[in-house]
C-alpha positions as a Markdown table, in Angstrom:
| # | Residue | x | y | z |
|---|---|---|---|---|
| 1 | Unk | 210.7 | 153.5 | 222.2 |
| 2 | Unk | 207.7 | 155.8 | 222.0 |
| 3 | Unk | 209.0 | 159.2 | 220.8 |
| 4 | Unk | 206.7 | 162.2 | 221.1 |
| 5 | Unk | 207.7 | 164.9 | 218.6 |
| 6 | Unk | 206.8 | 168.4 | 219.9 |
| 7 | Unk | 205.1 | 170.5 | 218.7 |
| 8 | Unk | 204.3 | 168.2 | 215.8 |
| 9 | Unk | 205.8 | 165.6 | 213.5 |
| 10 | Unk | 206.0 | 168.2 | 210.8 |
| 11 | Unk | 207.8 | 170.7 | 212.9 |
| 12 | Unk | 210.4 | 168.2 | 214.0 |
| 13 | Unk | 210.8 | 166.9 | 210.4 |
| 14 | Unk | 211.3 | 170.5 | 209.2 |
| 15 | Unk | 213.9 | 171.1 | 211.9 |
| 16 | Unk | 215.7 | 167.9 | 211.0 |
| 17 | Unk | 215.7 | 169.1 | 207.3 |
| 18 | Unk | 217.1 | 172.5 | 208.4 |
| 19 | Unk | 219.7 | 170.9 | 210.6 |
| 20 | Unk | 218.5 | 172.7 | 213.8 |
| 21 | Unk | 219.6 | 171.7 | 217.3 |
| 22 | Unk | 217.2 | 169.7 | 219.4 |
| 23 | Unk | 216.4 | 169.0 | 223.1 |
| 24 | Unk | 215.2 | 165.6 | 224.3 |
| 25 | Unk | 214.1 | 164.0 | 227.5 |
| 26 | Unk | 214.2 | 160.2 | 227.7 |
| 27 | Unk | 212.5 | 158.2 | 230.4 |
| 28 | Unk | 214.8 | 156.3 | 232.8 |
| 29 | Unk | 213.4 | 153.0 | 231.6 |
| 30 | Unk | 214.0 | 154.0 | 228.0 |
| 31 | Unk | 210.4 | 153.3 | 227.0 |
| 32 | Unk | 209.5 | 156.9 | 226.0 |
| 33 | Unk | 211.0 | 160.2 | 225.0 |
| 34 | Unk | 210.0 | 163.7 | 224.0 |
| 35 | Unk | 212.0 | 165.6 | 221.4 |
| 36 | Unk | 211.6 | 169.2 | 220.1 |
| 37 | Unk | 213.6 | 171.8 | 218.2 |
| 38 | Unk | 215.6 | 173.7 | 220.9 |
| 39 | Unk | 214.0 | 177.0 | 219.7 |
| 40 | Unk | 210.5 | 175.6 | 220.7 |
| 41 | Unk | 211.3 | 175.2 | 224.4 |
| 42 | Unk | 214.8 | 176.4 | 225.3 |
| 43 | Unk | 215.2 | 174.2 | 228.4 |
| 44 | Unk | 214.4 | 170.6 | 229.3 |
| 45 | Unk | 212.0 | 171.4 | 232.1 |
| 46 | Unk | 210.0 | 173.7 | 229.8 |
| 47 | Unk | 209.8 | 170.8 | 227.2 |
| 48 | Unk | 208.4 | 168.6 | 230.0 |
| 49 | Unk | 205.8 | 171.2 | 231.0 |
| 50 | Unk | 204.7 | 171.8 | 227.4 |
| 51 | Unk | 204.0 | 168.1 | 227.2 |
| 52 | Unk | 201.9 | 167.7 | 230.3 |
| 53 | Unk | 204.5 | 167.0 | 232.9 |
| 54 | Unk | 205.5 | 168.9 | 236.0 |
| 55 | Unk | 208.8 | 170.7 | 235.9 |
| 56 | Unk | 209.8 | 168.7 | 238.9 |
| 57 | Unk | 209.6 | 165.5 | 236.8 |
| 58 | Unk | 212.9 | 166.5 | 235.4 |
| 59 | Unk | 214.6 | 164.1 | 237.8 |
| 60 | Unk | 212.9 | 161.2 | 236.0 |
| 61 | Unk | 214.5 | 161.7 | 232.6 |
| 62 | Unk | 217.9 | 161.6 | 230.9 |
| 63 | Unk | 218.4 | 165.0 | 229.2 |
| 64 | Unk | 220.3 | 165.8 | 226.0 |
| 65 | Unk | 220.8 | 168.6 | 223.5 |
| 66 | Unk | 221.9 | 167.3 | 220.1 |
| 67 | Unk | 222.4 | 168.0 | 216.5 |
| 68 | Unk | 224.3 | 166.3 | 213.6 |
| 69 | Unk | 227.6 | 167.1 | 215.3 |
| 70 | Unk | 226.9 | 165.3 | 218.6 |
| 71 | Unk | 224.8 | 165.0 | 221.7 |
| 72 | Unk | 225.6 | 166.7 | 225.0 |
| 73 | Unk | 224.2 | 164.8 | 228.0 |
| 74 | Unk | 223.2 | 166.9 | 231.1 |
| 75 | Unk | 224.6 | 164.4 | 233.6 |
| 76 | Unk | 222.6 | 165.0 | 236.8 |
| 77 | Unk | 222.1 | 161.8 | 238.7 |
| 78 | Unk | 219.2 | 162.0 | 241.2 |
| 79 | Unk | 220.3 | 161.2 | 244.8 |
| 80 | Unk | 217.8 | 158.3 | 245.0 |
| 81 | Unk | 218.4 | 156.8 | 241.5 |
| 82 | Unk | 217.4 | 153.1 | 241.6 |
| 83 | Unk | 217.3 | 153.2 | 245.4 |
| 84 | Unk | 221.1 | 153.5 | 245.6 |
| 85 | Unk | 221.2 | 156.6 | 247.7 |
| 86 | Unk | 223.6 | 155.1 | 250.2 |
| 87 | Unk | 226.2 | 154.0 | 247.6 |
| 88 | Unk | 227.2 | 157.0 | 245.5 |
| 89 | Unk | 229.6 | 155.1 | 243.3 |
| 90 | Unk | 227.1 | 152.4 | 242.4 |
| 91 | Unk | 224.3 | 154.9 | 241.9 |
| 92 | Unk | 226.4 | 157.1 | 239.5 |
| 93 | Unk | 227.7 | 153.9 | 237.7 |
| 94 | Unk | 224.1 | 152.6 | 237.2 |
| 95 | Unk | 223.0 | 156.1 | 236.0 |
| 96 | Unk | 225.8 | 156.3 | 233.5 |
| 97 | Unk | 225.3 | 152.8 | 232.1 |
| 98 | Unk | 221.5 | 153.1 | 231.9 |
| 99 | Unk | 221.7 | 156.6 | 230.4 |
| 100 | Unk | 224.3 | 155.8 | 227.8 |
| 101 | Unk | 222.1 | 152.9 | 226.6 |
| 102 | Unk | 218.8 | 154.8 | 226.6 |
| 103 | Unk | 220.3 | 157.8 | 224.9 |
| 104 | Unk | 222.1 | 155.7 | 222.3 |
| 105 | Unk | 218.8 | 153.9 | 221.5 |
| 106 | Unk | 216.9 | 157.2 | 221.2 |
| 107 | Unk | 219.6 | 158.8 | 218.9 |
| 108 | Unk | 219.6 | 155.7 | 216.7 |
| 109 | Unk | 215.8 | 155.8 | 216.4 |
| 110 | Unk | 216.0 | 159.5 | 215.4 |
| 111 | Unk | 218.7 | 158.5 | 212.8 |
| 112 | Unk | 221.4 | 160.6 | 214.6 |
| 113 | Unk | 224.4 | 158.4 | 214.9 |
| 114 | Unk | 226.6 | 160.8 | 216.8 |
| 115 | Unk | 228.9 | 160.8 | 219.8 |
| 116 | Unk | 227.6 | 161.4 | 223.3 |
| 117 | Unk | 229.5 | 163.9 | 225.4 |
| 118 | Unk | 229.2 | 164.8 | 229.1 |
| 119 | Unk | 230.2 | 168.5 | 229.1 |
């Protein structure tokens, strides 16, 4: 997974050292992610815009807020996820399975072995 650290590697490393909370967006295919200390962006769509995306791209990413205590997943399944817009149960099931896998991989790469909650 290609993980972009915003605003810089050093800032993210310092925030890890200081045990600060983070926001992250992870692409639906699990190939890339953007992570930043929460204080740097405040909201996921702002994190995307600060990294060259449109705020409307938010529906192309899994979104989490995390720290050493756990990860909270903003569970918002797009109505057209994987072209399953006519079968809500299958669409939400696929979103859950794919998201849990991608988020787990991301957290492991960040060396945050924590639980994932859907508040």
